C-alpha positions as CSV (number, residue, x, y, z in Angstrom):
1,M,-7.6,-26.1,51.0
2,L,-9.2,-25.0,47.7
3,Q,-6.1,-23.2,46.5
4,T,-4.0,-26.2,47.5
5,F,-6.2,-28.5,45.6
6,W,-6.1,-26.1,42.6
7,S,-2.3,-26.1,42.7
8,L,-2.3,-29.9,42.9
9,M,-4.5,-30.2,39.9
10,L,-2.2,-27.9,37.9
11,C,0.9,-29.9,38.9
12,L,-0.8,-33.1,37.6
13,L,-0.9,-31.6,34.1
14,G,2.0,-32.9,31.9
15,V,2.9,-33.3,28.3
16,T,0.1,-34.3,25.9
17,A,-0.2,-37.3,23.7
18,S,-0.2,-36.8,19.9
19,M,-3.5,-36.7,18.1
20,E,-4.4,-36.8,14.5
21,A,-7.5,-35.1,13.1
22,S,-9.7,-36.5,10.4
23,P,-11.4,-34.4,7.7
24,N,-14.5,-36.6,7.7
25,A,-17.5,-34.8,9.0
26,P,-19.6,-36.9,11.5
27,R,-23.3,-36.9,11.8
28,A,-25.1,-34.0,13.5
29,N,-25.0,-34.0,17.3
30,H,-27.7,-32.8,19.8
31,L,-27.0,-29.1,18.8
32,A,-28.7,-29.7,15.5
33,G,-31.9,-27.7,15.3
34,S,-30.6,-25.0,17.7
35,H,-31.2,-21.3,16.8
36,S,-27.9,-20.2,18.2
37,L,-25.4,-19.5,15.4
38,Y,-22.5,-20.5,17.8
39,L,-24.1,-23.8,18.7
40,L,-24.8,-24.5,15.1
41,Q,-21.1,-24.0,14.3
42,H,-20.5,-27.1,16.5
43,Q,-23.4,-29.3,15.3
44,F,-21.3,-31.5,13.1
45,N,-18.4,-32.0,15.6
46,P,-17.8,-35.6,16.5
47,V,-18.2,-34.5,20.1
48,E,-21.7,-35.6,21.4
49,W,-22.5,-32.0,22.4
50,Y,-25.7,-31.2,24.2
51,P,-27.3,-27.7,24.7
52,W,-27.5,-26.5,28.3
53,G,-30.6,-28.2,29.8
54,E,-32.1,-31.1,31.7
55,A,-31.3,-33.8,29.1
56,A,-27.6,-33.3,29.6
57,F,-27.8,-33.0,33.4
58,Q,-29.8,-36.2,33.7
59,K,-27.4,-38.1,31.5
60,A,-24.5,-37.0,33.7
61,R,-26.4,-38.1,36.8
62,D,-27.5,-41.4,35.3
63,E,-24.0,-42.3,34.1
64,G,-22.1,-40.7,37.0
65,K,-19.9,-38.7,34.6
66,P,-18.4,-35.2,35.0
67,I,-19.6,-32.4,32.7
68,L,-17.6,-30.3,30.4
69,V,-19.4,-27.0,29.8
70,S,-17.7,-25.2,27.0
71,I,-18.7,-21.5,26.6
72,G,-18.0,-19.2,23.7
73,Y,-19.7,-17.1,21.1
74,S,-20.0,-17.1,17.3
75,T,-17.4,-14.4,16.5
76,C,-14.8,-15.6,19.0
77,H,-11.5,-16.3,17.2
78,W,-10.0,-18.7,19.7
79,C,-13.3,-20.5,19.9
80,H,-13.0,-21.2,16.1
81,V,-9.4,-22.3,16.6
82,M,-10.3,-24.8,19.3
83,E,-13.2,-26.0,17.4
84,R,-11.0,-26.8,14.4
85,E,-8.1,-28.2,16.4
86,S,-9.8,-30.2,19.2
87,F,-13.6,-30.4,18.9
88,S,-13.4,-31.6,15.3
89,N,-10.7,-34.1,16.2
90,P,-12.2,-37.7,16.4
91,A,-9.6,-38.9,18.9
92,I,-10.3,-36.0,21.3
93,A,-14.1,-36.4,20.7
94,A,-13.7,-40.1,21.7
95,L,-12.2,-39.1,25.0
96,L,-15.0,-36.6,25.7
97,N,-17.8,-39.0,24.6
98,E,-16.4,-41.8,26.8
99,S,-15.7,-40.0,30.0
100,F,-17.7,-36.7,30.0
101,V,-21.0,-35.3,29.2
102,S,-20.3,-32.3,26.9
103,I,-22.4,-29.1,26.9
104,K,-22.0,-26.1,24.6
105,V,-23.2,-22.7,25.8
106,D,-23.5,-19.5,23.8
107,R,-22.5,-16.8,26.3
108,E,-24.5,-14.2,24.5
109,E,-27.7,-16.3,24.8
110,R,-27.1,-17.6,28.3
111,P,-25.0,-14.8,29.9
112,D,-26.0,-16.0,33.4
113,I,-24.2,-19.3,32.9
114,D,-21.2,-17.6,31.5
115,R,-20.9,-15.2,34.4
116,I,-21.3,-17.9,37.1
117,Y,-18.5,-20.0,35.7
118,M,-16.4,-17.0,34.6
119,M,-16.5,-15.9,38.3
120,F,-15.3,-19.3,39.3
121,M,-12.4,-19.1,36.9
122,Q,-11.5,-15.6,38.0
123,S,-11.6,-16.6,41.7
124,F,-9.6,-19.7,41.5
125,S,-7.2,-19.3,38.6
126,G,-7.2,-15.6,37.6
127,S,-7.4,-16.7,33.9
128,T,-10.5,-15.7,32.0
129,G,-11.5,-15.5,28.4
130,W,-13.2,-17.6,25.7
131,P,-13.6,-20.4,24.9
132,L,-14.2,-21.0,28.6
133,N,-14.0,-24.8,29.4
134,V,-15.2,-25.7,32.9
135,F,-15.5,-29.2,34.3
136,L,-18.5,-29.7,36.6
137,T,-19.9,-32.4,38.8
138,P,-23.3,-33.8,37.8
139,E,-24.8,-31.2,40.3
140,L,-23.2,-28.4,38.1
141,K,-20.6,-27.5,40.6
142,P,-17.2,-26.6,39.1
143,F,-14.0,-28.2,40.0
144,F,-11.6,-27.3,37.2
145,G,-11.4,-25.0,34.2
146,V,-9.2,-23.8,31.3
147,T,-9.5,-21.4,28.4
148,Y,-8.0,-22.2,25.0
149,L,-5.6,-25.1,24.9
150,P,-3.9,-26.6,21.8
151,P,-4.7,-30.3,21.2
152,E,-1.1,-31.2,22.0
153,G,1.3,-29.9,24.5
154,E,4.1,-27.6,23.3
155,S,7.2,-26.4,25.2
156,G,5.9,-27.8,28.5
157,Q,2.4,-26.4,28.0
158,V,-0.4,-29.0,28.6
159,G,-2.5,-30.1,25.7
160,F,-6.3,-30.5,25.8
161,A,-6.1,-34.3,25.1
162,D,-3.8,-35.0,28.0
163,L,-5.8,-32.8,30.3
164,L,-9.0,-34.8,29.5
165,K,-7.2,-38.1,30.2
166,R,-5.9,-36.9,33.5
167,L,-9.2,-35.4,34.6
168,A,-11.0,-38.6,33.6
169,N,-8.5,-40.6,35.7
170,L,-8.9,-38.3,38.7
171,W,-12.7,-38.7,38.5
172,E,-12.4,-42.4,38.4
173,R,-9.8,-42.7,41.2
174,D,-10.9,-39.9,43.5
175,Q,-14.4,-38.8,42.6
176,S,-15.4,-38.1,46.2
177,R,-12.5,-35.7,46.7
178,L,-13.3,-33.8,43.5
179,E,-17.0,-33.5,44.6
180,Q,-16.0,-32.4,48.1
181,N,-13.8,-29.6,46.7
182,A,-16.5,-28.6,44.2
183,D,-19.0,-28.4,47.1
184,E,-16.6,-26.1,49.0
185,M,-15.9,-24.0,45.9
186,A,-19.6,-23.6,45.2
187,A,-20.3,-22.8,48.9
188,R,-17.6,-20.1,49.0
189,L,-18.9,-18.5,45.8
190,R,-22.4,-18.6,47.2
191,E,-21.2,-17.1,50.5
192,F,-19.5,-14.3,48.6
193,T,-22.6,-13.5,46.5
194,E,-25.0,-13.7,49.4
195,R,-23.0,-11.8,51.9
196,E,-24.7,-9.0,53.8
197,R,-23.6,-5.8,52.3
198,G,-24.8,-3.4,55.0
199,F,-24.6,0.3,54.7
200,A,-21.4,2.4,54.6
201,D,-21.3,5.9,56.0
202,G,-19.4,8.7,54.4
203,D,-19.5,11.2,51.5
204,P,-20.4,9.5,48.2
205,M,-17.8,11.7,46.6
206,Q,-15.1,9.7,48.4
207,S,-15.8,6.7,46.2
208,I,-15.7,8.9,43.1
209,V,-12.4,10.4,44.1
210,K,-10.9,7.0,45.0
211,A,-12.0,5.6,41.6
212,V,-10.5,8.6,39.7
213,H,-7.2,8.0,41.5
214,A,-7.2,4.3,40.6
215,F,-7.8,5.2,36.9
216,Q,-5.0,7.7,37.0
217,V,-2.7,5.0,38.2
218,Q,-3.8,2.7,35.4
219,Y,-3.8,5.4,32.7
220,D,-1.3,5.2,29.8
221,E,0.2,8.6,29.5
222,E,1.8,7.9,26.1
223,F,-1.1,6.3,24.2
224,G,-4.1,6.9,26.4
225,G,-6.5,4.2,27.7
226,F,-5.9,2.0,30.7
227,G,-3.5,-0.7,31.5
228,P,-1.0,-2.7,29.4
229,A,-1.7,-4.8,26.3
230,P,-4.1,-6.2,25.4
231,K,-5.9,-2.9,25.7
232,F,-9.7,-2.6,25.6
233,P,-11.5,0.8,25.1
234,M,-13.5,0.4,28.3
235,P,-16.2,2.9,27.4
236,S,-17.8,2.7,30.9
237,I,-14.6,4.2,32.4
238,L,-14.3,6.8,29.6
239,S,-17.9,7.9,30.0
240,F,-17.6,8.2,33.8
241,L,-14.4,10.2,33.6
242,L,-15.8,12.6,31.0
243,Q,-18.7,13.3,33.3
244,Y,-16.3,13.7,36.2
245,A,-14.0,16.1,34.3
246,V,-17.0,18.3,33.4
247,V,-18.5,18.3,36.9
248,E,-15.2,19.1,38.6
249,G,-13.7,21.2,35.8
250,D,-10.7,18.9,35.7
251,E,-8.7,20.0,32.6
252,S,-6.0,17.4,33.2
253,W,-8.6,14.6,32.7
254,M,-10.0,16.3,29.6
255,E,-6.5,16.3,28.1
256,R,-6.1,12.6,28.9
257,L,-9.5,11.7,27.4
258,E,-8.8,13.7,24.2
259,L,-5.5,11.9,23.9
260,T,-7.2,8.6,24.3
261,A,-9.9,9.5,21.8
262,D,-7.4,10.6,19.2
263,Q,-5.1,7.6,19.7
264,M,-8.0,5.1,19.5
265,A,-9.5,6.7,16.4
266,G,-6.2,7.1,14.6
267,G,-4.8,3.6,15.3
268,G,-5.5,0.2,13.9
269,L,-8.3,-0.3,16.4
270,F,-10.4,1.9,14.3
271,D,-11.3,0.7,10.8
272,Q,-10.0,3.7,8.8
273,V,-11.6,2.5,5.6
274,G,-15.0,1.2,6.7
275,G,-15.5,2.8,10.1
276,G,-16.3,1.1,13.4
277,F,-14.0,-0.1,16.2
278,S,-12.6,-3.6,16.7
279,R,-13.0,-5.2,20.1
280,Y,-9.5,-4.6,21.5
281,A,-5.9,-3.9,20.5
282,V,-3.3,-6.6,21.2
283,D,-0.7,-3.9,21.8
284,A,-0.6,-0.8,24.1
285,A,-0.5,1.7,21.2
286,W,-3.9,0.7,19.7
287,S,-1.9,-0.4,16.5
288,I,-2.8,-4.0,16.0
289,P,-6.5,-4.9,16.5
290,H,-8.2,-8.1,17.3
291,F,-10.4,-7.7,14.3
292,E,-13.8,-8.8,15.5
293,K,-16.4,-5.9,15.7
294,M,-19.1,-6.0,18.3
295,L,-22.3,-4.1,18.4
296,Y,-22.0,-3.3,22.1
297,D,-18.5,-1.7,21.7
298,N,-19.5,0.4,18.8
299,A,-22.7,1.6,20.4
300,Q,-20.9,2.7,23.6
301,L,-18.1,4.4,21.7
302,L,-20.5,6.1,19.4
303,E,-22.2,7.7,22.4
304,W,-18.9,8.6,24.0
305,Y,-17.6,10.4,20.9
306,V,-20.9,12.3,20.7
307,D,-20.5,13.4,24.3
308,L,-16.9,14.3,23.8
309,Y,-17.9,16.5,20.9
310,T,-20.6,18.3,22.9
311,V,-18.0,19.0,25.7
312,T,-15.1,20.1,23.4
313,G,-16.9,21.4,20.3
314,E,-14.2,19.5,18.3
315,T,-15.8,18.4,15.1
316,R,-13.3,15.6,14.6
317,Y,-15.0,13.7,17.4
318,L,-18.4,14.1,15.7
319,G,-16.7,12.8,12.5
320,V,-15.6,9.6,14.3
321,A,-19.1,9.2,15.7
322,R,-20.6,9.5,12.3
323,R,-18.3,6.8,10.9
324,I,-19.2,4.4,13.7
325,A,-22.9,5.1,13.0
326,E,-22.4,4.6,9.2
327,Y,-20.6,1.4,9.8
328,A,-23.4,0.0,12.0
329,M,-26.0,1.1,9.4
330,K,-24.1,-0.5,6.4
331,H,-23.0,-3.8,8.0
332,L,-25.0,-4.5,11.2
333,L,-28.4,-3.1,10.4
334,S,-30.8,-5.8,9.3
335,E,-33.7,-5.5,6.8
336,T,-36.1,-5.7,9.8
337,G,-34.7,-2.5,11.2
338,A,-32.9,-4.0,14.2
339,F,-29.1,-4.5,14.6
340,Y,-27.2,-7.7,14.2
341,S,-24.7,-8.6,16.9
342,A,-21.1,-8.7,15.5
343,E,-18.7,-9.4,12.7
344,D,-16.0,-12.1,13.0
345,A,-12.3,-11.5,13.1
346,E,-11.7,-14.1,10.4
347,S,-12.4,-14.4,6.8
348,E,-11.3,-17.2,4.5
349,G,-9.8,-18.9,7.6
350,E,-7.4,-16.0,8.5
351,E,-7.8,-13.4,11.2
352,G,-7.7,-9.9,9.8
353,R,-7.4,-11.0,6.1
354,F,-10.3,-8.7,5.1
355,Y,-8.6,-5.6,6.5
356,L,-5.0,-5.8,5.5
357,W,-3.3,-4.3,2.5
358,T,0.1,-4.3,0.8
359,E,1.7,-1.1,-0.6
360,A,1.4,-2.6,-4.1
361,E,-2.4,-3.1,-3.6
362,L,-2.8,0.5,-2.6
363,Q,-0.8,1.7,-5.5
364,Q,-2.9,-0.4,-7.9
365,T,-6.1,1.1,-6.4
366,L,-5.2,4.8,-6.1
367,S,-3.8,7.4,-8.4
368,V,-0.3,8.7,-7.7
369,E,-1.7,12.0,-6.3
370,A,-4.1,10.1,-4.0
371,M,-1.3,7.8,-2.8
372,E,0.8,10.8,-1.9
373,I,-2.1,12.3,0.1
374,L,-2.6,9.0,1.9
375,K,1.0,8.8,2.8
376,Q,0.8,12.2,4.5
377,Y,-1.6,10.8,7.1
378,F,-1.0,7.0,7.2
379,E,1.9,4.7,7.9
380,I,2.7,3.2,4.5
381,S,5.9,1.4,3.5
382,P,7.0,-1.5,1.3
383,E,7.8,-3.6,4.4
384,G,4.4,-3.1,6.0
385,N,3.5,-2.4,9.6
386,F,1.5,-5.4,10.6
387,V,2.9,-8.0,12.9
388,N,1.0,-11.2,13.4
389,P,0.1,-11.1,17.1
390,H,0.2,-14.9,17.4
391,T,3.6,-15.4,15.8
392,G,5.3,-12.0,16.4
393,V,6.4,-12.1,12.7
394,S,6.0,-9.2,10.3
395,T,3.7,-10.2,7.4
396,G,4.7,-7.4,5.0
397,E,1.2,-6.2,5.1
398,L,-0.4,-2.9,6.2
399,I,-3.0,-2.1,8.7
400,L,-4.1,1.5,8.0
401,R,-3.2,3.7,11.0
402,R,-2.3,7.3,11.1
403,H,1.0,9.0,11.8
404,Q,1.2,10.3,15.4
405,D,1.5,13.9,14.3
406,S,-1.7,13.7,12.3
407,L,-4.0,12.3,15.0
408,S,-5.5,15.4,16.4
409,H,-6.2,17.0,13.0
410,G,-9.9,17.3,12.1
411,D,-9.3,16.1,8.6
412,F,-11.2,12.9,8.3
413,E,-13.5,14.4,5.7
414,S,-10.6,15.6,3.5
415,L,-9.7,11.9,3.1
416,R,-13.2,10.7,2.5
417,D,-13.0,10.3,-1.3
418,I,-9.8,8.3,-1.0
419,L,-11.0,6.1,1.8
420,D,-14.3,5.6,0.0
421,Q,-12.4,4.3,-3.1
422,L,-10.5,1.9,-0.9
423,Y,-13.7,0.8,0.7
424,R,-15.3,-0.1,-2.7
425,V,-12.3,-2.2,-3.6
426,R,-12.2,-3.9,-0.2
427,E,-15.9,-4.8,-0.4
428,Q,-15.0,-7.1,-3.3
429,R,-13.2,-9.3,-0.8
430,T,-14.9,-12.0,1.3
431,R,-16.3,-10.2,4.3
432,P,-16.0,-11.6,7.8
433,R,-18.9,-13.8,8.9
434,L,-21.8,-11.9,10.3
435,D,-23.5,-13.0,13.6
436,D,-27.1,-12.4,12.5
437,K,-28.9,-12.6,15.8
438,V,-30.7,-9.6,17.3
439,L,-29.9,-9.2,21.0
440,T,-32.4,-6.9,22.8
441,A,-29.8,-5.6,25.2
442,W,-27.2,-4.6,22.6
443,N,-29.9,-3.1,20.4
444,G,-30.9,-0.9,23.3
445,L,-27.3,0.4,23.5
446,M,-27.2,1.2,19.8
447,I,-30.7,2.7,19.8
448,G,-29.6,5.1,22.5
449,A,-26.3,5.8,20.6
450,V,-27.8,6.6,17.2
451,A,-30.5,8.7,18.9
452,K,-27.8,10.7,20.6
453,Y,-26.0,11.2,17.4
454,A,-29.2,12.3,15.7
455,S,-29.9,14.7,18.5
456,V,-26.7,16.8,17.7
457,S,-26.3,16.2,14.0
458,E,-28.0,17.8,11.0
459,D,-29.0,14.4,9.7
460,D,-32.4,13.1,10.7
461,T,-31.7,9.7,9.1
462,F,-30.3,8.3,12.3
463,A,-33.4,9.2,14.3
464,A,-35.4,7.2,11.8
465,V,-32.9,4.3,12.4
466,A,-33.6,4.4,16.1
467,R,-37.3,4.6,15.5
468,D,-37.3,1.5,13.2
469,A,-35.2,-0.5,15.7
470,I,-37.6,0.3,18.5
471,A,-40.6,-0.7,16.4
472,F,-39.0,-4.1,15.6
473,L,-38.2,-4.8,19.2
474,R,-41.7,-3.9,20.4
475,K,-43.2,-6.0,17.7
476,E,-41.0,-9.1,18.0
477,L,-39.5,-9.2,21.4
478,W,-41.9,-7.3,23.8
479,E,-45.0,-9.0,25.1
480,P,-47.1,-6.1,26.4
481,E,-49.8,-8.1,28.1
482,E,-47.3,-9.9,30.2
483,R,-44.8,-7.0,30.4
484,R,-42.2,-9.5,29.2
485,L,-39.1,-8.6,27.2
486,N,-37.3,-11.4,25.5
487,L,-33.6,-11.9,25.0
488,R,-33.0,-12.7,21.3
489,W,-34.5,-12.9,17.8
490,R,-32.9,-14.8,15.0
491,K,-34.6,-15.7,11.7
492,G,-38.0,-15.5,13.2
493,H,-37.2,-17.4,16.3
494,V,-37.4,-15.8,19.7
495,D,-35.5,-16.8,22.8
496,S,-37.6,-15.9,25.8
497,F,-34.8,-16.1,28.4
498,Q,-35.3,-13.3,30.9
499,W,-32.2,-11.2,31.5
500,L,-31.8,-7.9,33.4
501,N,-29.6,-6.3,30.7
502,S,-32.3,-6.7,28.1
503,Y,-34.7,-4.5,30.1
504,A,-32.1,-2.0,31.5
505,Y,-30.3,-1.4,28.2
506,L,-33.5,-1.0,26.2
507,L,-35.0,1.3,28.8
508,D,-32.0,3.6,28.7
509,G,-32.0,3.5,24.8
510,V,-35.7,4.3,24.6
511,L,-35.2,7.2,27.0
512,D,-32.5,8.6,24.8
513,A,-34.8,8.2,21.8
514,Y,-37.6,10.0,23.7
515,E,-35.3,12.9,24.6
516,T,-34.2,13.1,20.9
517,M,-37.7,13.0,19.3
518,L,-40.0,13.9,22.3
519,D,-42.5,11.3,21.1
520,P,-44.7,10.7,24.2
521,E,-45.2,7.1,23.0
522,Y,-41.6,6.4,23.9
523,L,-41.9,7.8,27.3
524,Q,-44.9,5.6,27.9
525,F,-42.9,2.6,26.6
526,A,-40.0,3.5,28.9
527,E,-42.3,3.5,31.9
528,E,-43.7,0.1,30.9
529,L,-40.1,-1.2,30.7
530,G,-39.1,0.3,33.9
531,Q,-42.0,-1.1,35.8
532,A,-41.6,-4.5,34.3
533,M,-37.9,-4.5,35.2
534,I,-38.6,-3.7,38.8
535,A,-41.3,-6.3,39.0
536,R,-39.1,-9.1,37.6
537,F,-35.7,-8.4,38.9
538,Y,-35.7,-6.0,41.8
539,D,-34.7,-7.3,45.2
540,Q,-37.3,-5.7,47.5
541,K,-35.4,-6.8,50.6
542,S,-31.9,-5.6,50.0
543,G,-32.0,-3.4,46.9
544,G,-30.3,-4.0,43.5
545,F,-31.4,-6.2,40.7
546,W,-30.9,-9.9,40.1
547,Q,-29.3,-10.7,36.8
548,T,-32.0,-13.2,35.8
549,Q,-35.2,-15.0,36.9
550,S,-33.8,-18.4,37.9
551,D,-34.9,-21.4,35.9
552,G,-33.4,-23.8,38.5
553,S,-30.3,-24.7,36.5
554,Q,-28.0,-22.0,38.1
555,I,-26.0,-22.8,41.2
556,L,-25.9,-19.1,42.1
557,E,-28.1,-16.1,41.8
558,L,-26.1,-13.0,41.1
559,K,-26.2,-9.3,41.1
560,D,-23.5,-8.0,38.8
561,E,-20.8,-6.0,40.5
562,H,-18.5,-5.2,37.6
563,D,-18.8,-2.8,34.7
564,G,-16.6,-4.4,32.1
565,P,-16.7,-4.0,28.3
566,E,-20.5,-4.1,28.8
567,P,-21.8,-2.1,31.8
568,A,-23.5,-4.1,34.5
569,G,-27.3,-4.3,34.2
570,N,-27.6,-2.8,37.7
571,S,-25.5,0.2,36.8
572,V,-27.5,0.9,33.7
573,A,-30.8,0.3,35.5
574,V,-30.0,2.7,38.2
575,L,-29.0,5.5,35.9
576,A,-32.0,5.0,33.6
577,L,-34.4,5.0,36.5
578,L,-32.8,8.2,37.8
579,K,-33.5,9.9,34.5
580,L,-37.0,8.4,34.3
581,A,-37.7,9.7,37.9
582,A,-36.5,13.1,36.9
583,I,-38.8,13.2,33.9
584,T,-41.9,11.8,35.6
585,E,-41.4,12.6,39.3
586,N,-42.4,9.1,40.1
587,E,-41.2,8.5,43.7
588,D,-41.3,4.8,43.3
589,Y,-38.4,5.0,40.8
590,Q,-36.4,7.2,43.1
591,A,-36.9,4.8,46.0
592,V,-35.6,1.9,43.9
593,V,-32.6,4.0,42.9
594,S,-31.8,5.0,46.5
595,Q,-32.1,1.5,47.9
596,S,-30.0,0.1,45.1
597,L,-27.2,2.6,45.6
598,N,-27.3,1.8,49.3
599,H,-26.9,-1.9,48.4
600,Y,-23.8,-1.1,46.4
601,Q,-22.4,1.4,48.9
602,V,-19.8,-0.9,50.4
603,A,-18.7,-2.2,47.0
604,L,-18.3,1.4,45.8
605,Q,-16.2,2.3,48.8
606,E,-14.0,-0.9,48.7
607,R,-13.4,-1.1,44.9
608,P,-15.1,1.8,43.1
609,D,-13.1,1.3,39.9
610,D,-15.0,-1.9,39.3
611,L,-18.2,0.1,38.9
612,P,-17.5,3.2,36.9
613,Y,-20.9,3.2,35.2
614,L,-22.6,3.0,38.6
615,L,-20.4,5.9,39.8
616,K,-21.7,7.8,36.7
617,A,-25.2,7.3,38.2
618,R,-23.9,8.4,41.6
619,L,-22.3,11.5,40.0
620,W,-25.4,12.2,38.0
621,Q,-27.4,12.1,41.3
622,Q,-25.0,14.5,42.9
623,S,-25.3,17.0,40.1
624,P,-27.9,19.7,40.1
625,M,-31.0,18.5,38.3
626,T,-31.8,20.5,35.2
627,R,-35.1,19.9,33.4
628,V,-35.2,21.3,29.9
629,V,-38.8,21.6,28.7
630,I,-39.5,22.2,25.0
631,S,-43.0,23.3,23.9
632,G,-44.5,23.3,20.5
633,E,-45.1,20.5,18.0
634,P,-42.2,18.1,17.7
635,G,-40.8,17.7,14.2
636,G,-41.1,21.3,13.0
637,V,-37.9,23.0,11.7
638,K,-37.7,25.5,14.6
639,H,-38.5,22.8,17.1
640,R,-35.6,20.6,15.7
641,E,-33.2,23.5,15.8
642,L,-34.0,24.2,19.5
643,L,-33.8,20.6,20.4
644,R,-30.5,20.2,18.7
645,A,-29.2,23.3,20.5
646,V,-30.3,21.8,23.8
647,H,-28.5,18.5,23.1
648,R,-25.3,20.1,22.1
649,V,-24.8,21.2,25.7
650,Y,-23.3,18.4,27.8
651,L,-24.8,18.9,31.2
652,P,-24.8,16.0,33.8
653,G,-28.1,15.9,35.7
654,K,-30.0,17.1,32.6
655,V,-33.2,15.6,31.3
656,V,-35.2,16.8,28.3
657,F,-38.9,16.4,27.8
658,G,-41.8,18.0,25.9
659,T,-45.1,19.4,27.1
660,D,-46.9,16.4,25.9
661,G,-45.8,14.0,28.6
662,G,-43.3,14.4,31.4
663,V,-43.9,16.0,34.8
664,E,-47.4,17.3,34.6
665,P,-47.1,20.6,36.4
666,F,-44.3,21.6,34.0
667,A,-46.1,20.3,31.0
668,Q,-49.4,22.1,31.9
669,T,-47.8,25.4,32.8
670,L,-45.3,25.6,29.9
671,A,-47.5,24.3,27.1
672,S,-47.4,26.5,24.1
673,E,-48.1,26.2,20.4
674,H,-44.8,27.9,19.7
675,A,-41.4,26.2,19.9
676,Q,-39.8,27.4,23.0
677,V,-37.2,26.2,25.5
678,F,-37.5,26.5,29.3
679,V,-34.5,25.6,31.5
680,C,-35.7,24.6,34.9
681,H,-34.0,24.1,38.2
682,G,-36.2,22.8,41.0
683,R,-39.5,24.6,40.5
684,Q,-37.9,27.7,38.9
685,C,-37.6,28.1,35.1
686,S,-36.0,30.5,32.8
687,L,-38.0,32.8,30.6
688,P,-38.9,31.1,27.3
689,V,-36.0,31.0,24.8
690,E,-36.7,30.9,21.1
691,N,-33.2,31.5,19.6
692,P,-31.0,28.4,19.4
693,E,-27.9,30.5,20.2
694,E,-29.4,31.8,23.4
695,V,-30.1,28.2,24.5
696,H,-26.4,27.6,25.1
697,A,-26.0,30.7,27.3
698,V,-29.1,29.9,29.4
699,M,-28.1,26.3,29.9
700,R,-24.4,26.9,30.6
701,K,-24.9,29.8,32.9
702,G,-27.9,28.3,34.7
703,V,-29.9,31.6,34.2
704,V,-33.1,31.1,36.2
705,V,-35.8,33.7,36.8
706,E,-39.3,33.4,38.1
707,F,-41.9,33.9,35.4
708,A,-45.6,33.7,34.7
709,T,-47.2,32.2,31.6
710,Q,-50.8,31.6,30.8
711,G,-51.6,33.3,34.1
712,K,-49.9,30.7,36.2
713,P,-46.9,31.8,38.4
714,A,-43.8,29.7,38.7
715,S,-44.7,28.8,42.2
716,T,-47.5,26.5,40.9
717,L,-44.8,24.3,39.3
């Protein structure tokens, strides 16, 4: 019945009426005074927008009107387009103001609302994306939704104005039918989310093997990555497969991952001049990017390229990692020490304008010799190589991307002076708009990533960056007395919304920072975060973590079951608690992990490729645990050399801690004034290692012998 009704609704959509926009700016609407940059972008629309909240809900109930909830974010290109074309259009605004109650939602500040209605769209139309425009009953139950629509219909496509007219007429003529179907839709969604998972028998490795097979089917053998265009990097998948390839010794997957890494880093997806990755490529070859740059993408890819370097030893991957980290420091790092969220795809009203060149511009900027060197590595021609993804027409401009035969060369540094010269010229252009909010969750990802980069590089600058970001979050967003971690900071204003990802991502990042610097204060903070996360979100009955603490405005309570461009909060929480349990031997953490993995067991068996990051936790759990203990005072030259040697070995199931903190028996027994490394499996540890070169051999070969130190035999561990 629901699908039939959905089909009927689609059939009712016809050709739109013509609408004319006016340049006159109306008075501010109810979004004025918001601290969300995205909502502020709509504050002068003639649409009578409300923020998500009781005022809008009550208005809909009092007036008996349906609700339009329009969800987007500040750097969303198509959100900008629809704002200009439709929401700034007085005639369309009049339709909305007369027949609907209109609500704007920033998906990055209310991710719970976004995920509920995104799940509705995925379930009933298969079409997702932003802006997400969903029509609700006054009880917040969805009955229809669309993503971007032009104001007028073209070539048989429905326009937004005509859609509004038809929905308003349907509501007036057949409101009870719409409400009945909305009730049934909400009930089915609730039934799906509240279904009893049960426990599945079988070897956990079956889910891992099944997922690997699914990813092999999706894998692009020519250009790497997964699926057709548009193509996203999907770092959760890449991270899981790297771990799998190392654990299983699978050379074929290592080759696929290296191909993917080289293609992504050599294509237009990667900013060859300024560093950092765009959100996705509109083509399968990573050639034409959608130019917005997100903190969460770059954080995850930074960590993955560091891991790929530690597995392969290929310095070109460390070079890519460095350029991501440098981009984040130059353009996303705030004066406060925390990271901003994103940069827009647009500048001066055009997508990609900031990043494109003509051959003539390059020739004016570079010497003849430099131009010849650039041509050896990059696709440069008078006709250009950039095709506008919206029109399919060549613009005669260039997006800098490398020749296929130069992708795997470790020569980024040889081009550094030339690229730096182009960077200085490009910086004179108008930069894309910056989303200047600080999201706790995304900062957690970047803290962990820059800490990991610092752990293997010779540059301690990045450890200081991680330290400053943690200090800011603890000061501005963490409330220690209430064990409360808030969602967002912007220009001194804090959003106190409680979101699982804030806790899980920051916990994981702080653990990475602890393993990089061995500061016991970070281990203590990690325990506080872990305990607060469990207290606020953990489902004691069934396992797993709720996404949020309900404020009564959600029609569903959810546990995320999908690792998308951002990994699910549950997946990150489970892996972080696994690491924390290994460092502290706290059985409570291990119990939460076990029950949560049991909760997801059926999902992992039925569709394991939806949860690659959770499979990473499962694979980590299946790997032999290796505790690497480093004695001595952190910060000394020798201590840093040993720590760097430890981190340059990629070893699933590994945790690193110092003798000041961590598992007490290890810390007490192995404590020493001298910088030494002990590699421990179970309760057995290697003899102390003081030479960085020997660390590699001990860790890779798993050399373990019983020993005695300070008169205490190994059995006392």
